[in-house]
Each structure stands twice: as C-alpha cells, then as structure tokens.
C-alpha positions in Angstrom: 191.3 -14.0 -49.0 187.7 -12.9 -48.8 185.4 -12.4 -45.8 181.9 -13.7 -45.1 179.8 -11.0 -43.5 176.9 -12.5 -41.5 174.0 -10.3 -40.4 172.5 -11.5 -37.1 170.2 -10.4 -34.4 166.9 -11.1 -32.8 163.7 -11.4 -34.9 162.3 -8.1 -36.4 165.6 -6.2 -36.2 165.6 -5.6 -39.9 168.1 -8.2 -41.0 166.4 -8.9 -44.4 166.1 -5.2 -45.2 169.7 -4.5 -44.3 170.7 -7.6 -46.4 169.0 -6.1 -49.5 170.6 -2.7 -48.9 174.1 -4.0 -48.6 173.7 -6.1 -51.8 172.6 -2.9 -53.7 175.9 -1.2 -52.9 178.1 -1.9 -55.9 181.2 -0.5 -54.2 181.4 -3.2 -51.6 180.3 -5.8 -54.2 179.2 -8.6 -51.9 178.0 -12.0 -53.3 175.2 -13.9 -51.7 175.0 -17.4 -50.3 171.6 -19.0 -50.6 170.9 -21.1 -47.5 168.6 -24.1 -47.3 165.5 -24.6 -45.1 162.8 -27.2 -44.6 160.3 -24.6 -43.5 157.4 -23.7 -45.9 157.9 -20.9 -48.3 156.3 -17.6 -47.2 154.2 -15.3 -49.3 156.5 -13.2 -51.4 159.5 -15.4 -51.1 161.1 -17.0 -54.2 162.9 -20.4 -54.4 166.6 -19.8 -54.7 166.5 -16.2 -53.6 165.7 -16.1 -49.9 166.4 -19.9 -49.4 166.5 -23.2 -51.2 163.3 -24.8 -49.9 163.9 -28.5 -49.4 162.4 -31.4 -47.4 164.0 -33.4 -44.6 165.0 -36.3 -46.9 167.1 -33.8 -48.9 168.8 -32.6 -45.7 169.6 -36.2 -44.8 171.1 -36.9 -48.2 173.3 -33.7 -47.9 174.4 -34.7 -44.4 175.3 -38.2 -45.6 177.4 -36.6 -48.4 179.2 -34.4 -45.8 178.0 -31.3 -47.6 176.4 -29.5 -44.6 178.6 -26.7 -43.2 176.3 -25.5 -40.5 172.8 -26.6 -39.3 170.3 -25.5 -36.8 166.8 -26.6 -36.0 163.8 -24.9 -34.4 160.9 -26.6 -32.8 158.0 -24.4 -34.0 154.3 -24.6 -33.6 154.3 -26.3 -37.1 156.9 -28.9 -36.2 160.7 -28.8 -36.5 162.2 -26.5 -39.2 165.8 -26.9 -40.3 168.0 -24.1 -41.6 171.5 -24.9 -43.0 174.3 -23.9 -45.2 175.6 -26.3 -47.8 179.1 -26.7 -49.3 177.7 -26.6 -52.8 180.3 -24.4 -54.6 178.7 -21.0 -53.8 181.6 -19.8 -51.6 185.0 -18.9 -53.2 187.0 -16.9 -50.7 189.9 -16.6 -53.1 187.9 -14.3 -55.3 184.9 -12.8 -53.4 183.4 -11.4 -50.2 180.0 -12.8 -49.2 176.9 -11.7 -47.3 174.7 -14.1 -45.3 172.1 -14.1 -42.6 172.8 -16.3 -39.5 172.5 -17.0 -35.8 175.2 -17.1 -33.1 175.5 -20.9 -33.6 175.7 -20.7 -37.4 178.4 -18.0 -37.2 180.4 -20.2 -34.9 180.0 -23.2 -37.2 180.9 -21.3 -40.3 183.9 -19.8 -38.5 185.1 -23.3 -37.6 184.7 -24.4 -41.3 186.3 -21.4 -43.0 188.4 -19.9 -40.2 187.2 -17.2 -37.9 189.5 -14.6 -39.5 187.2 -14.9 -42.6 183.9 -14.4 -40.7 182.7 -11.0 -39.6 179.4 -10.8 -37.7 177.1 -7.8 -38.1 174.9 -7.7 -35.1 171.7 -5.6 -35.2 169.8 -4.2 -32.2 166.3 -2.8 -31.9 164.4 -2.2 -28.6 162.2 -5.1 -27.6 158.9 -3.2 -27.8 159.7 -2.0 -31.4 160.7 -5.5 -32.4 157.4 -6.9 -31.2 155.4 -4.2 -33.1 157.4 -4.9 -36.2 156.7 -8.7 -35.9 153.0 -8.2 -35.5 152.8 -5.8 -38.5 154.8 -8.4 -40.6 152.6 -11.3 -39.5 149.4 -9.3 -40.3 150.5 -9.3 -44.0 150.5 -13.1 -44.1 147.5 -15.0 -45.6 147.2 -16.9 -42.3 148.8 -14.9 -39.5 150.4 -17.0 -36.8 150.8 -15.0 -33.7 151.9 -18.0 -31.6 155.0 -18.3 -33.8 155.8 -14.7 -33.1 155.7 -15.4 -29.3 157.8 -18.5 -29.7 160.5 -16.6 -31.7 160.4 -13.7 -29.3 161.1 -15.9 -26.3 163.6 -18.0 -28.1 165.6 -14.9 -29.0 166.1 -14.1 -25.3 168.1 -17.3 -24.9 169.7 -17.4 -28.4 171.0 -13.9 -28.2 171.9 -13.8 -24.5 174.9 -11.7 -23.6 176.7 -15.0 -22.7 176.1 -16.3 -26.3 177.0 -13.0 -27.9 180.4 -13.0 -26.1 181.3 -16.1 -28.2 181.2 -13.9 -31.3 183.8 -11.4 -30.2 181.7 -8.6 -31.8 183.7 -5.6 -33.0 180.6 -3.5 -32.6 176.8 -3.5 -32.5 174.5 -1.6 -34.9 171.3 0.1 -33.9 168.7 -0.4 -36.6 166.0 2.2 -35.7 166.9 4.0 -39.0 167.7 1.6 -41.8 169.5 4.1 -43.9 171.8 5.3 -41.1 172.4 1.7 -40.1 173.3 0.7 -43.7 175.7 3.6 -44.0 177.5 2.6 -40.8 177.8 -1.1 -41.8 179.0 -0.2 -45.4 181.7 2.0 -43.9 182.8 -0.8 -41.6 183.0 -3.3 -44.5 185.0 -0.8 -46.6 187.6 -0.8 -43.8 188.2 -4.5 -44.5 188.1 -4.3 -48.3 190.6 -1.4 -48.7 193.7 -2.9 -50.4 
C-alpha cells in the first residue's frame, strides 16, 4: 500500500518550493493530489495545478455528497477562505505514493480517512525572522500587496503549529529549510527509506 507524504509548516517555510522539487525527482515518483479552495486565485497560479478554485456553493454540494475528506477554514481580512481535499478518485494507494500540502488538522483528518500508517508528515522549519522577510518579499510581487494578511497568517501560525499541536502528528523528524537543495536531498532520502521494496 502506498503513502501520502504531506508537507507542512508555518507560512514562508518553503513548502511550495519543496513540493515542486520532490515532484521533479523521478526516482521517488510521487503523484499529486490537487486540493480545493474558495480563496481567489493568486497571480501566477493555474486552475487545477495549485488548487481547484471553487465557490462556497460547490463546497456545500461536495459536503452534501460526502465527498470532503478534510476541510479547514480561515477567517482572513477578505472573509472566510476554505481549503479542502475531495474524494474525487485522485488517490489510489494500491498503486501510487502521493505528495500533498497540509496543516496539522488536515494531516489528522486524512490520517483518520486513509489510516495513519499511510500518512507521513514532512514538517519544515525556518527561523521566524527569515519567514517574515520571505513573506514580505513574496507579497511585494503581488499586484495588490496585502501586508495585513501576512500579519494574520504569521500570528495564526503560532497557534496552529504550537508544540502541543505538533505532538499530535508523531513527527519522525523536522527539516530545516534554510537551504532548499539540502532540505530536498534529506527529504528524498527519507522517502526512499519507505519506498525500498
């Protein structure tokens, strides 16, 4: 049976960059699961690549059909944004290993749905001052920078990724992501330990 590797960590720890690097490695051959969100699409994002961008009515219909595996909501300065994973046929653990992005709560919900032995969290760490600088640089590239949202995410991360919450994940290890290439090498080596037949 396959595994679902879920990259997690506070904002601006390089989750998206690591995600892309792991997908490029043909030896570990991870498949992706495109999650769903009701937040607006950001500049440079593509529908069906980073997320399926839907509205709240779509979410209600999927919930009514019992298709939502995990769901979390964030009260942002723009209103409530929903992020969720749908049982839409993308995941086949009999034939593949998968790579996703998630939070502590989403990892727990996915573990309950598929079994915790099939879920492996990959937790990234970066010092807080570096994360804040990365967040500001990323926001500066947006057409309409929203620094209030950076502050909201930064403060929310302190609660979401508290040591108490991280204990729920039974993390095998944590990965420093000050150097993306070194971090990717370490994570790939970890994944290979699971995939060796």
